[in-house]
mmCIF file of the N, C-alpha and C atoms, coordinates in Angstrom:
data_MODEL
# 
_entry.id   MODEL 
# 
loop_
_atom_site.group_PDB 
_atom_site.id 
_atom_site.type_symbol 
_atom_site.label_atom_id 
_atom_site.label_alt_id 
_atom_site.label_comp_id 
_atom_site.label_asym_id 
_atom_site.label_entity_id 
_atom_site.label_seq_id 
_atom_site.pdbx_PDB_ins_code 
_atom_site.Cartn_x 
_atom_site.Cartn_y 
_atom_site.Cartn_z 
_atom_site.occupancy 
_atom_site.B_iso_or_equiv 
_atom_site.pdbx_formal_charge 
_atom_site.auth_seq_id 
_atom_site.auth_comp_id 
_atom_site.auth_asym_id 
_atom_site.auth_atom_id 
_atom_site.pdbx_PDB_model_num 
ATOM 1   N N  . MET A 1 1  ? 0.664   -1.243  -0.075  1.00 0.00 ? 1  MET A N  1 
ATOM 2   C CA . MET A 1 1  ? -0.061  -0.020  0.070   1.00 0.00 ? 1  MET A CA 1 
ATOM 3   C C  . MET A 1 1  ? 0.879   1.291   0.095   1.00 0.00 ? 1  MET A C  1 
ATOM 4   N N  . ALA A 1 2  ? 2.062   1.168   0.594   1.00 0.00 ? 2  ALA A N  1 
ATOM 5   C CA . ALA A 1 2  ? 2.798   2.344   0.727   1.00 0.00 ? 2  ALA A CA 1 
ATOM 6   C C  . ALA A 1 2  ? 3.344   2.791   -0.799  1.00 0.00 ? 2  ALA A C  1 
ATOM 7   N N  . PHE A 1 3  ? 3.539   1.850   -1.680  1.00 0.00 ? 3  PHE A N  1 
ATOM 8   C CA . PHE A 1 3  ? 4.044   2.139   -2.906  1.00 0.00 ? 3  PHE A CA 1 
ATOM 9   C C  . PHE A 1 3  ? 2.886   2.842   -3.598  1.00 0.00 ? 3  PHE A C  1 
ATOM 10  N N  . SER A 1 4  ? 1.694   2.362   -3.611  1.00 0.00 ? 4  SER A N  1 
ATOM 11  C CA . SER A 1 4  ? 0.439   2.999   -4.274  1.00 0.00 ? 4  SER A CA 1 
ATOM 12  C C  . SER A 1 4  ? 0.267   4.351   -3.666  1.00 0.00 ? 4  SER A C  1 
ATOM 13  N N  . LYS A 1 5  ? 0.245   4.496   -2.453  1.00 0.00 ? 5  LYS A N  1 
ATOM 14  C CA . LYS A 1 5  ? 0.249   5.910   -1.888  1.00 0.00 ? 5  LYS A CA 1 
ATOM 15  C C  . LYS A 1 5  ? 1.291   6.887   -2.369  1.00 0.00 ? 5  LYS A C  1 
ATOM 16  N N  . ALA A 1 6  ? 2.509   6.455   -2.392  1.00 0.00 ? 6  ALA A N  1 
ATOM 17  C CA . ALA A 1 6  ? 3.660   7.289   -2.912  1.00 0.00 ? 6  ALA A CA 1 
ATOM 18  C C  . ALA A 1 6  ? 3.412   7.621   -4.438  1.00 0.00 ? 6  ALA A C  1 
ATOM 19  N N  . ALA A 1 7  ? 3.049   6.597   -5.110  1.00 0.00 ? 7  ALA A N  1 
ATOM 20  C CA . ALA A 1 7  ? 2.630   6.884   -6.606  1.00 0.00 ? 7  ALA A CA 1 
ATOM 21  C C  . ALA A 1 7  ? 1.631   7.883   -6.595  1.00 0.00 ? 7  ALA A C  1 
ATOM 22  N N  . ARG A 1 8  ? 0.564   7.806   -6.020  1.00 0.00 ? 8  ARG A N  1 
ATOM 23  C CA . ARG A 1 8  ? -0.562  8.788   -6.049  1.00 0.00 ? 8  ARG A CA 1 
ATOM 24  C C  . ARG A 1 8  ? -0.081  10.348  -5.727  1.00 0.00 ? 8  ARG A C  1 
ATOM 25  N N  . MET A 1 9  ? 0.815   10.307  -4.694  1.00 0.00 ? 9  MET A N  1 
ATOM 26  C CA . MET A 1 9  ? 1.389   11.452  -4.426  1.00 0.00 ? 9  MET A CA 1 
ATOM 27  C C  . MET A 1 9  ? 2.060   12.235  -5.599  1.00 0.00 ? 9  MET A C  1 
ATOM 28  N N  . TYR A 1 10 ? 2.613   11.380  -6.477  1.00 0.00 ? 10 TYR A N  1 
ATOM 29  C CA . TYR A 1 10 ? 3.541   11.981  -7.489  1.00 0.00 ? 10 TYR A CA 1 
ATOM 30  C C  . TYR A 1 10 ? 2.612   11.974  -8.743  1.00 0.00 ? 10 TYR A C  1 
ATOM 31  N N  . GLY A 1 11 ? 1.136   11.798  -8.616  1.00 0.00 ? 11 GLY A N  1 
ATOM 32  C CA . GLY A 1 11 ? 0.329   12.053  -9.865  1.00 0.00 ? 11 GLY A CA 1 
ATOM 33  C C  . GLY A 1 11 ? -0.011  10.730  -10.554 1.00 0.00 ? 11 GLY A C  1 
ATOM 34  N N  . ALA A 1 12 ? 0.248   9.645   -10.071 1.00 0.00 ? 12 ALA A N  1 
ATOM 35  C CA . ALA A 1 12 ? -0.103  8.312   -10.823 1.00 0.00 ? 12 ALA A CA 1 
ATOM 36  C C  . ALA A 1 12 ? -1.482  8.064   -10.251 1.00 0.00 ? 12 ALA A C  1 
ATOM 37  N N  . THR A 1 13 ? -2.295  7.452   -11.356 1.00 0.00 ? 13 THR A N  1 
ATOM 38  C CA . THR A 1 13 ? -3.578  6.924   -11.169 1.00 0.00 ? 13 THR A CA 1 
ATOM 39  C C  . THR A 1 13 ? -3.408  5.341   -10.805 1.00 0.00 ? 13 THR A C  1 
ATOM 40  N N  . VAL A 1 14 ? -3.875  4.910   -9.716  1.00 0.00 ? 14 VAL A N  1 
ATOM 41  C CA . VAL A 1 14 ? -3.746  3.515   -9.452  1.00 0.00 ? 14 VAL A CA 1 
ATOM 42  C C  . VAL A 1 14 ? -5.232  2.933   -9.392  1.00 0.00 ? 14 VAL A C  1 
ATOM 43  N N  . LEU A 1 15 ? -5.328  1.963   -10.121 1.00 0.00 ? 15 LEU A N  1 
ATOM 44  C CA . LEU A 1 15 ? -6.613  1.184   -10.267 1.00 0.00 ? 15 LEU A CA 1 
ATOM 45  C C  . LEU A 1 15 ? -6.603  -0.248  -9.583  1.00 0.00 ? 15 LEU A C  1 
ATOM 46  N N  . GLU A 1 16 ? -7.309  -0.418  -8.608  1.00 0.00 ? 16 GLU A N  1 
ATOM 47  C CA . GLU A 1 16 ? -7.430  -1.767  -8.090  1.00 0.00 ? 16 GLU A CA 1 
ATOM 48  C C  . GLU A 1 16 ? -8.668  -2.513  -8.579  1.00 0.00 ? 16 GLU A C  1 
ATOM 49  N N  . SER A 1 17 ? -8.614  -3.857  -8.277  1.00 0.00 ? 17 SER A N  1 
ATOM 50  C CA . SER A 1 17 ? -9.657  -4.637  -8.705  1.00 0.00 ? 17 SER A CA 1 
ATOM 51  C C  . SER A 1 17 ? -10.112 -4.591  -10.199 1.00 0.00 ? 17 SER A C  1 
ATOM 52  N N  . CYS A 1 18 ? -9.110  -4.211  -11.078 1.00 0.00 ? 18 CYS A N  1 
ATOM 53  C CA . CYS A 1 18 ? -9.356  -4.103  -12.547 1.00 0.00 ? 18 CYS A CA 1 
ATOM 54  C C  . CYS A 1 18 ? -8.547  -5.199  -13.172 1.00 0.00 ? 18 CYS A C  1 
ATOM 55  N N  . PRO A 1 19 ? -8.790  -6.487  -13.419 1.00 0.00 ? 19 PRO A N  1 
ATOM 56  C CA . PRO A 1 19 ? -8.118  -7.492  -14.095 1.00 0.00 ? 19 PRO A CA 1 
ATOM 57  C C  . PRO A 1 19 ? -7.636  -6.767  -15.460 1.00 0.00 ? 19 PRO A C  1 
ATOM 58  N N  . VAL A 1 20 ? -6.316  -6.997  -15.657 1.00 0.00 ? 20 VAL A N  1 
ATOM 59  C CA . VAL A 1 20 ? -5.713  -6.714  -17.041 1.00 0.00 ? 20 VAL A CA 1 
ATOM 60  C C  . VAL A 1 20 ? -5.665  -7.818  -17.917 1.00 0.00 ? 20 VAL A C  1 
ATOM 61  N N  . SER A 1 21 ? -6.073  -7.763  -19.155 1.00 0.00 ? 21 SER A N  1 
ATOM 62  C CA . SER A 1 21 ? -5.990  -9.047  -20.003 1.00 0.00 ? 21 SER A CA 1 
ATOM 63  C C  . SER A 1 21 ? -4.674  -8.978  -20.845 1.00 0.00 ? 21 SER A C  1 
ATOM 64  N N  . ARG A 1 22 ? -4.308  -7.729  -21.132 1.00 0.00 ? 22 ARG A N  1 
ATOM 65  C CA . ARG A 1 22 ? -3.084  -7.672  -21.981 1.00 0.00 ? 22 ARG A CA 1 
ATOM 66  C C  . ARG A 1 22 ? -2.485  -6.103  -21.941 1.00 0.00 ? 22 ARG A C  1 
ATOM 67  N N  . ILE A 1 23 ? -1.059  -6.219  -22.289 1.00 0.00 ? 23 ILE A N  1 
ATOM 68  C CA . ILE A 1 23 ? -0.476  -4.884  -22.358 1.00 0.00 ? 23 ILE A CA 1 
ATOM 69  C C  . ILE A 1 23 ? -0.465  -4.547  -23.662 1.00 0.00 ? 23 ILE A C  1 
ATOM 70  N N  . ILE A 1 24 ? -0.891  -3.394  -24.075 1.00 0.00 ? 24 ILE A N  1 
ATOM 71  C CA . ILE A 1 24 ? -0.963  -2.728  -25.317 1.00 0.00 ? 24 ILE A CA 1 
ATOM 72  C C  . ILE A 1 24 ? 0.438   -2.144  -25.719 1.00 0.00 ? 24 ILE A C  1 
ATOM 73  N N  . THR A 1 25 ? 0.778   -2.484  -26.901 1.00 0.00 ? 25 THR A N  1 
ATOM 74  C CA . THR A 1 25 ? 2.162   -1.933  -27.459 1.00 0.00 ? 25 THR A CA 1 
ATOM 75  C C  . THR A 1 25 ? 2.012   -1.124  -28.736 1.00 0.00 ? 25 THR A C  1 
ATOM 76  N N  . GLU A 1 26 ? 2.973   -0.317  -29.004 1.00 0.00 ? 26 GLU A N  1 
ATOM 77  C CA . GLU A 1 26 ? 2.994   0.492   -30.167 1.00 0.00 ? 26 GLU A CA 1 
ATOM 78  C C  . GLU A 1 26 ? 4.406   0.590   -30.690 1.00 0.00 ? 26 GLU A C  1 
ATOM 79  N N  . PRO A 1 27 ? 4.741   0.797   -32.017 1.00 0.00 ? 27 PRO A N  1 
ATOM 80  C CA . PRO A 1 27 ? 6.039   0.672   -32.558 1.00 0.00 ? 27 PRO A CA 1 
ATOM 81  C C  . PRO A 1 27 ? 6.806   2.028   -32.032 1.00 0.00 ? 27 PRO A C  1 
ATOM 82  N N  . THR A 1 28 ? 7.952   1.843   -31.912 1.00 0.00 ? 28 THR A N  1 
ATOM 83  C CA . THR A 1 28 ? 8.945   2.942   -31.637 1.00 0.00 ? 28 THR A CA 1 
ATOM 84  C C  . THR A 1 28 ? 9.505   3.443   -32.881 1.00 0.00 ? 28 THR A C  1 
ATOM 85  N N  . LEU A 1 29 ? 10.556  4.484   -32.638 1.00 0.00 ? 29 LEU A N  1 
ATOM 86  C CA . LEU A 1 29 ? 11.111  5.090   -33.816 1.00 0.00 ? 29 LEU A CA 1 
ATOM 87  C C  . LEU A 1 29 ? 12.390  3.993   -34.490 1.00 0.00 ? 29 LEU A C  1 
ATOM 88  N N  . CYS A 1 30 ? 12.637  2.998   -33.448 1.00 0.00 ? 30 CYS A N  1 
ATOM 89  C CA . CYS A 1 30 ? 13.695  1.963   -33.860 1.00 0.00 ? 30 CYS A CA 1 
ATOM 90  C C  . CYS A 1 30 ? 12.883  0.852   -34.529 1.00 0.00 ? 30 CYS A C  1 
ATOM 91  N N  . PRO A 1 31 ? 13.245  0.644   -35.786 1.00 0.00 ? 31 PRO A N  1 
ATOM 92  C CA . PRO A 1 31 ? 12.600  -0.495  -36.465 1.00 0.00 ? 31 PRO A CA 1 
ATOM 93  C C  . PRO A 1 31 ? 12.622  -1.797  -35.717 1.00 0.00 ? 31 PRO A C  1 
ATOM 94  N N  . GLY A 1 32 ? 11.428  -2.474  -35.682 1.00 0.00 ? 32 GLY A N  1 
ATOM 95  C CA . GLY A 1 32 ? 11.218  -3.883  -34.932 1.00 0.00 ? 32 GLY A CA 1 
ATOM 96  C C  . GLY A 1 32 ? 11.217  -3.753  -33.390 1.00 0.00 ? 32 GLY A C  1 
ATOM 97  N N  . GLN A 1 33 ? 11.152  -2.484  -32.895 1.00 0.00 ? 33 GLN A N  1 
ATOM 98  C CA . GLN A 1 33 ? 11.069  -2.382  -31.529 1.00 0.00 ? 33 GLN A CA 1 
ATOM 99  C C  . GLN A 1 33 ? 9.684   -1.827  -31.074 1.00 0.00 ? 33 GLN A C  1 
ATOM 100 N N  . ARG A 1 34 ? 9.189   -2.170  -30.008 1.00 0.00 ? 34 ARG A N  1 
ATOM 101 C CA . ARG A 1 34 ? 7.836   -1.737  -29.382 1.00 0.00 ? 34 ARG A CA 1 
ATOM 102 C C  . ARG A 1 34 ? 7.838   -1.296  -28.234 1.00 0.00 ? 34 ARG A C  1 
ATOM 103 N N  . ARG A 1 35 ? 6.925   -0.570  -27.628 1.00 0.00 ? 35 ARG A N  1 
ATOM 104 C CA . ARG A 1 35 ? 6.939   -0.040  -26.299 1.00 0.00 ? 35 ARG A CA 1 
ATOM 105 C C  . ARG A 1 35 ? 5.538   -0.161  -25.583 1.00 0.00 ? 35 ARG A C  1 
ATOM 106 N N  . ALA A 1 36 ? 5.492   -0.241  -24.428 1.00 0.00 ? 36 ALA A N  1 
ATOM 107 C CA . ALA A 1 36 ? 4.200   -0.348  -23.818 1.00 0.00 ? 36 ALA A CA 1 
ATOM 108 C C  . ALA A 1 36 ? 3.432   1.037   -23.887 1.00 0.00 ? 36 ALA A C  1 
ATOM 109 N N  . ALA A 1 37 ? 2.216   1.044   -24.249 1.00 0.00 ? 37 ALA A N  1 
ATOM 110 C CA . ALA A 1 37 ? 1.372   1.953   -24.541 1.00 0.00 ? 37 ALA A CA 1 
ATOM 111 C C  . ALA A 1 37 ? 0.113   2.037   -23.578 1.00 0.00 ? 37 ALA A C  1 
ATOM 112 N N  . GLY A 1 38 ? -0.113  1.226   -22.956 1.00 0.00 ? 38 GLY A N  1 
ATOM 113 C CA . GLY A 1 38 ? -1.306  1.106   -22.073 1.00 0.00 ? 38 GLY A CA 1 
ATOM 114 C C  . GLY A 1 38 ? -1.711  -0.383  -21.796 1.00 0.00 ? 38 GLY A C  1 
ATOM 115 N N  . VAL A 1 39 ? -2.899  -0.558  -21.296 1.00 0.00 ? 39 VAL A N  1 
ATOM 116 C CA . VAL A 1 39 ? -3.526  -1.899  -21.001 1.00 0.00 ? 39 VAL A CA 1 
ATOM 117 C C  . VAL A 1 39 ? -4.696  -2.041  -21.535 1.00 0.00 ? 39 VAL A C  1 
ATOM 118 N N  . GLU A 1 40 ? -5.225  -3.183  -21.677 1.00 0.00 ? 40 GLU A N  1 
ATOM 119 C CA . GLU A 1 40 ? -6.556  -3.523  -21.941 1.00 0.00 ? 40 GLU A CA 1 
ATOM 120 C C  . GLU A 1 40 ? -7.230  -4.485  -20.815 1.00 0.00 ? 40 GLU A C  1 
ATOM 121 N N  . LEU A 1 41 ? -8.279  -3.977  -20.266 1.00 0.00 ? 41 LEU A N  1 
ATOM 122 C CA . LEU A 1 41 ? -8.821  -4.634  -19.234 1.00 0.00 ? 41 LEU A CA 1 
ATOM 123 C C  . LEU A 1 41 ? -9.757  -5.786  -19.720 1.00 0.00 ? 41 LEU A C  1 
ATOM 124 N N  . GLU A 1 42 ? -9.967  -6.519  -18.729 1.00 0.00 ? 42 GLU A N  1 
ATOM 125 C CA . GLU A 1 42 ? -10.879 -7.884  -19.061 1.00 0.00 ? 42 GLU A CA 1 
ATOM 126 C C  . GLU A 1 42 ? -12.151 -7.471  -19.566 1.00 0.00 ? 42 GLU A C  1 
ATOM 127 N N  . ASP A 1 43 ? -12.785 -6.308  -19.030 1.00 0.00 ? 43 ASP A N  1 
ATOM 128 C CA . ASP A 1 43 ? -14.134 -6.012  -19.667 1.00 0.00 ? 43 ASP A CA 1 
ATOM 129 C C  . ASP A 1 43 ? -14.035 -5.225  -20.978 1.00 0.00 ? 43 ASP A C  1 
ATOM 130 N N  . GLY A 1 44 ? -12.799 -5.257  -21.661 1.00 0.00 ? 44 GLY A N  1 
ATOM 131 C CA . GLY A 1 44 ? -12.563 -4.580  -22.982 1.00 0.00 ? 44 GLY A CA 1 
ATOM 132 C C  . GLY A 1 44 ? -12.342 -3.183  -22.969 1.00 0.00 ? 44 GLY A C  1 
ATOM 133 N N  . ARG A 1 45 ? -12.216 -2.466  -21.879 1.00 0.00 ? 45 ARG A N  1 
ATOM 134 C CA . ARG A 1 45 ? -11.637 -0.943  -21.776 1.00 0.00 ? 45 ARG A CA 1 
ATOM 135 C C  . ARG A 1 45 ? -10.235 -0.984  -22.118 1.00 0.00 ? 45 ARG A C  1 
ATOM 136 N N  . ARG A 1 46 ? -9.927  0.034   -22.534 1.00 0.00 ? 46 ARG A N  1 
ATOM 137 C CA . ARG A 1 46 ? -8.414  0.306   -23.095 1.00 0.00 ? 46 ARG A CA 1 
ATOM 138 C C  . ARG A 1 46 ? -7.951  1.643   -22.223 1.00 0.00 ? 46 ARG A C  1 
ATOM 139 N N  . ILE A 1 47 ? -6.855  1.459   -21.540 1.00 0.00 ? 47 ILE A N  1 
ATOM 140 C CA . ILE A 1 47 ? -6.095  2.726   -20.766 1.00 0.00 ? 47 ILE A CA 1 
ATOM 141 C C  . ILE A 1 47 ? -4.983  2.935   -21.442 1.00 0.00 ? 47 ILE A C  1 
ATOM 142 N N  . ARG A 1 48 ? -4.742  4.072   -21.967 1.00 0.00 ? 48 ARG A N  1 
ATOM 143 C CA . ARG A 1 48 ? -3.511  4.483   -22.461 1.00 0.00 ? 48 ARG A CA 1 
ATOM 144 C C  . ARG A 1 48 ? -2.663  5.150   -21.394 1.00 0.00 ? 48 ARG A C  1 
ATOM 145 N N  . ALA A 1 49 ? -1.238  4.775   -21.388 1.00 0.00 ? 49 ALA A N  1 
ATOM 146 C CA . ALA A 1 49 ? -0.410  5.257   -20.408 1.00 0.00 ? 49 ALA A CA 1 
ATOM 147 C C  . ALA A 1 49 ? 0.960   5.526   -20.918 1.00 0.00 ? 49 ALA A C  1 
ATOM 148 N N  . ARG A 1 50 ? 1.558   6.600   -20.461 1.00 0.00 ? 50 ARG A N  1 
ATOM 149 C CA . ARG A 1 50 ? 2.990   6.736   -20.841 1.00 0.00 ? 50 ARG A CA 1 
ATOM 150 C C  . ARG A 1 50 ? 3.868   5.610   -20.134 1.00 0.00 ? 50 ARG A C  1 
ATOM 151 N N  . THR A 1 51 ? 3.603   5.437   -18.920 1.00 0.00 ? 51 THR A N  1 
ATOM 152 C CA . THR A 1 51 ? 4.301   4.302   -18.252 1.00 0.00 ? 51 THR A CA 1 
ATOM 153 C C  . THR A 1 51 ? 3.313   3.235   -17.769 1.00 0.00 ? 51 THR A C  1 
ATOM 154 N N  . VAL A 1 52 ? 3.664   1.877   -17.823 1.00 0.00 ? 52 VAL A N  1 
ATOM 155 C CA . VAL A 1 52 ? 2.955   0.740   -17.442 1.00 0.00 ? 52 VAL A CA 1 
ATOM 156 C C  . VAL A 1 52 ? 3.795   0.057   -16.453 1.00 0.00 ? 52 VAL A C  1 
ATOM 157 N N  . VAL A 1 53 ? 3.303   -0.153  -15.269 1.00 0.00 ? 53 VAL A N  1 
ATOM 158 C CA . VAL A 1 53 ? 4.113   -0.860  -14.296 1.00 0.00 ? 53 VAL A CA 1 
ATOM 159 C C  . VAL A 1 53 ? 3.256   -2.244  -14.212 1.00 0.00 ? 53 VAL A C  1 
ATOM 160 N N  . ASN A 1 54 ? 4.165   -3.233  -14.158 1.00 0.00 ? 54 ASN A N  1 
ATOM 161 C CA . ASN A 1 54 ? 3.498   -4.753  -14.233 1.00 0.00 ? 54 ASN A CA 1 
ATOM 162 C C  . ASN A 1 54 ? 3.645   -5.184  -12.737 1.00 0.00 ? 54 ASN A C  1 
ATOM 163 N N  . CYS A 1 55 ? 2.395   -5.063  -12.137 1.00 0.00 ? 55 CYS A N  1 
ATOM 164 C CA . CYS A 1 55 ? 2.277   -5.476  -10.585 1.00 0.00 ? 55 CYS A CA 1 
ATOM 165 C C  . CYS A 1 55 ? 1.525   -6.718  -10.604 1.00 0.00 ? 55 CYS A C  1 
ATOM 166 N N  . ALA A 1 56 ? 1.592   -7.619  -11.556 1.00 0.00 ? 56 ALA A N  1 
ATOM 167 C CA . ALA A 1 56 ? 0.668   -8.950  -11.396 1.00 0.00 ? 56 ALA A CA 1 
ATOM 168 C C  . ALA A 1 56 ? 1.125   -9.974  -10.607 1.00 0.00 ? 56 ALA A C  1 
ATOM 169 N N  . GLY A 1 57 ? 2.175   -9.567  -9.788  1.00 0.00 ? 57 GLY A N  1 
ATOM 170 C CA . GLY A 1 57 ? 2.649   -10.725 -8.856  1.00 0.00 ? 57 GLY A CA 1 
ATOM 171 C C  . GLY A 1 57 ? 2.992   -12.051 -9.558  1.00 0.00 ? 57 GLY A C  1 
ATOM 172 N N  . MET A 1 58 ? 2.485   -13.146 -9.070  1.00 0.00 ? 58 MET A N  1 
ATOM 173 C CA . MET A 1 58 ? 2.603   -14.499 -9.714  1.00 0.00 ? 58 MET A CA 1 
ATOM 174 C C  . MET A 1 58 ? 2.390   -14.625 -11.176 1.00 0.00 ? 58 MET A C  1 
ATOM 175 N N  . TRP A 1 59 ? 1.497   -13.615 -11.794 1.00 0.00 ? 59 TRP A N  1 
ATOM 176 C CA . TRP A 1 59 ? 1.048   -13.655 -13.003 1.00 0.00 ? 59 TRP A CA 1 
ATOM 177 C C  . TRP A 1 59 ? 1.795   -12.734 -13.807 1.00 0.00 ? 59 TRP A C  1 
ATOM 178 N N  . ALA A 1 60 ? 3.033   -12.012 -13.282 1.00 0.00 ? 60 ALA A N  1 
ATOM 179 C CA . ALA A 1 60 ? 3.665   -11.078 -13.960 1.00 0.00 ? 60 ALA A CA 1 
ATOM 180 C C  . ALA A 1 60 ? 4.254   -11.765 -15.284 1.00 0.00 ? 60 ALA A C  1 
ATOM 181 N N  . ARG A 1 61 ? 4.661   -12.895 -15.361 1.00 0.00 ? 61 ARG A N  1 
ATOM 182 C CA . ARG A 1 61 ? 5.338   -13.454 -16.652 1.00 0.00 ? 61 ARG A CA 1 
ATOM 183 C C  . ARG A 1 61 ? 4.314   -13.400 -17.561 1.00 0.00 ? 61 ARG A C  1 
ATOM 184 N N  . GLN A 1 62 ? 3.087   -14.107 -17.381 1.00 0.00 ? 62 GLN A N  1 
ATOM 185 C CA . GLN A 1 62 ? 2.094   -14.265 -18.390 1.00 0.00 ? 62 GLN A CA 1 
ATOM 186 C C  . GLN A 1 62 ? 1.653   -12.861 -18.882 1.00 0.00 ? 62 GLN A C  1 
ATOM 187 N N  . LEU A 1 63 ? 1.595   -11.878 -18.083 1.00 0.00 ? 63 LEU A N  1 
ATOM 188 C CA . LEU A 1 63 ? 1.066   -10.585 -18.624 1.00 0.00 ? 63 LEU A CA 1 
ATOM 189 C C  . LEU A 1 63 ? 2.172   -9.950  -19.527 1.00 0.00 ? 63 LEU A C  1 
ATOM 190 N N  . ALA A 1 64 ? 3.486   -10.073 -18.996 1.00 0.00 ? 64 ALA A N  1 
ATOM 191 C CA . ALA A 1 64 ? 4.383   -9.539  -19.844 1.00 0.00 ? 64 ALA A CA 1 
ATOM 192 C C  . ALA A 1 64 ? 4.500   -10.368 -21.335 1.00 0.00 ? 64 ALA A C  1 
ATOM 193 N N  . GLU A 1 65 ? 4.268   -11.604 -21.377 1.00 0.00 ? 65 GLU A N  1 
ATOM 194 C CA . GLU A 1 65 ? 4.151   -12.394 -22.612 1.00 0.00 ? 65 GLU A CA 1 
ATOM 195 C C  . GLU A 1 65 ? 3.276   -11.601 -23.635 1.00 0.00 ? 65 GLU A C  1 
ATOM 196 N N  . THR A 1 66 ? 2.195   -11.084 -23.154 1.00 0.00 ? 66 THR A N  1 
ATOM 197 C CA . THR A 1 66 ? 1.171   -10.431 -23.957 1.00 0.00 ? 66 THR A CA 1 
ATOM 198 C C  . THR A 1 66 ? 1.730   -9.249  -24.755 1.00 0.00 ? 66 THR A C  1 
ATOM 199 N N  . ALA A 1 67 ? 2.857   -8.709  -24.317 1.00 0.00 ? 67 ALA A N  1 
ATOM 200 C CA . ALA A 1 67 ? 3.569   -7.567  -24.914 1.00 0.00 ? 67 ALA A CA 1 
ATOM 201 C C  . ALA A 1 67 ? 4.661   -8.097  -25.573 1.00 0.00 ? 67 ALA A C  1 
ATOM 202 N N  . GLY A 1 68 ? 4.956   -9.434  -25.574 1.00 0.00 ? 68 GLY A N  1 
ATOM 203 C CA . GLY A 1 68 ? 6.257   -9.970  -26.426 1.00 0.00 ? 68 GLY A CA 1 
ATOM 204 C C  . GLY A 1 68 ? 7.376   -9.962  -25.581 1.00 0.00 ? 68 GLY A C  1 
ATOM 205 N N  . CYS A 1 69 ? 7.213   -9.685  -24.256 1.00 0.00 ? 69 CYS A N  1 
ATOM 206 C CA . CYS A 1 69 ? 8.431   -9.534  -23.297 1.00 0.00 ? 69 CYS A CA 1 
ATOM 207 C C  . CYS A 1 69 ? 8.626   -10.766 -22.517 1.00 0.00 ? 69 CYS A C  1 
ATOM 208 N N  . GLN A 1 70 ? 9.775   -11.141 -22.025 1.00 0.00 ? 70 GLN A N  1 
ATOM 209 C CA . GLN A 1 70 ? 10.082  -12.322 -21.269 1.00 0.00 ? 70 GLN A CA 1 
ATOM 210 C C  . GLN A 1 70 ? 10.523  -11.626 -19.759 1.00 0.00 ? 70 GLN A C  1 
ATOM 211 N N  . VAL A 1 71 ? 9.887   -12.224 -18.777 1.00 0.00 ? 71 VAL A N  1 
ATOM 212 C CA . VAL A 1 71 ? 10.249  -11.880 -17.339 1.00 0.00 ? 71 VAL A CA 1 
ATOM 213 C C  . VAL A 1 71 ? 10.825  -13.042 -16.652 1.00 0.00 ? 71 VAL A C  1 
ATOM 214 N N  . ALA A 1 72 ? 11.902  -12.884 -16.037 1.00 0.00 ? 72 ALA A N  1 
ATOM 215 C CA . ALA A 1 72 ? 12.432  -14.156 -15.282 1.00 0.00 ? 72 ALA A CA 1 
ATOM 216 C C  . ALA A 1 72 ? 11.582  -14.406 -14.135 1.00 0.00 ? 72 ALA A C  1 
ATOM 217 N N  . SER A 1 73 ? 11.270  -15.640 -13.952 1.00 0.00 ? 73 SER A N  1 
ATOM 218 C CA . SER A 1 73 ? 10.672  -15.901 -12.644 1.00 0.00 ? 73 SER A CA 1 
ATOM 219 C C  . SER A 1 73 ? 11.624  -16.760 -11.762 1.00 0.00 ? 73 SER A C  1 
ATOM 220 N N  . TRP A 1 74 ? 11.666  -16.452 -10.625 1.00 0.00 ? 74 TRP A N  1 
ATOM 221 C CA . TRP A 1 74 ? 12.575  -17.236 -9.666  1.00 0.00 ? 74 TRP A CA 1 
ATOM 222 C C  . TRP A 1 74 ? 11.995  -17.586 -8.462  1.00 0.00 ? 74 TRP A C  1 
ATOM 223 N N  . GLY A 1 75 ? 12.040  -18.783 -8.114  1.00 0.00 ? 75 GLY A N  1 
ATOM 224 C CA . GLY A 1 75 ? 11.412  -19.349 -6.932  1.00 0.00 ? 75 GLY A CA 1 
ATOM 225 C C  . GLY A 1 75 ? 12.226  -19.398 -5.693  1.00 0.00 ? 75 GLY A C  1 
ATOM 226 N N  . GLY A 1 76 ? 13.343  -19.023 -5.713  1.00 0.00 ? 76 GLY A N  1 
ATOM 227 C CA . GLY A 1 76 ? 14.276  -19.168 -4.413  1.00 0.00 ? 76 GLY A CA 1 
ATOM 228 C C  . GLY A 1 76 ? 15.463  -19.792 -4.830  1.00 0.00 ? 76 GLY A C  1 
ATOM 229 N N  . PRO A 1 77 ? 16.157  -20.001 -3.540  1.00 0.00 ? 77 PRO A N  1 
ATOM 230 C CA . PRO A 1 77 ? 17.397  -20.683 -3.705  1.00 0.00 ? 77 PRO A CA 1 
ATOM 231 C C  . PRO A 1 77 ? 17.445  -22.108 -4.302  1.00 0.00 ? 77 PRO A C  1 
# 
């Protein structure tokens, strides 16, 4: 909760209990590269954003894959 409180203090909008189905990407100026441009919620709404933070916890890897990214998952020693 402290992270979301601090984010709000600096102007972020934090949405809770809004399941995300995928990360929306858009092309960059570098050919073949893409950047996160927002998210699509399970109810079909799209939210554009300059910055997308993946806070999906144990589902972070699967969510990152919707944007074509790989996230290392590490289960401990």
